[in-house]
C-alpha angles and dihedrals in degrees: 000000000000121000089250090055090049091051092046090052092049092049094044097044097050129056096214120028126177120189104201146153107262126348132300090259094043110026113186098210137035094244092055090047089051092050092052092047091051093049091048091047088053090054097249106161106168105057120159106210130192120199103217091194089072094062129032088197092058092041092057095030095059091051089054093042094060096025084234118131102209141065138252100061124181126207123187121187090349094306126115109241102178145252135297097293094050091045090052093052092045090048093052092050093046091239095116094054090051091049091049092048089059089061092065095050 
């Protein structure tokens, strides 16, 4: 299975996927920590996270998959949402919480 197939399977098999540096309990960069805080503040409980620091293939592969150069990257219902800055804006507007609520329906 290619790395792109692995990523596609992760994104397709999980409602909320966050590719990040570190883990939710021990984020390894401020942007990843921000992403986790936002998801928790929105009430997201079932988040599938992938620590990109554990695999250089995943770390580069996810950038290629979304054609997005930075990490973290958030996917909801198989769709790329964005990185930390986009998540912050969506959180402030209430849009992210609404999008996450649709995942539990």
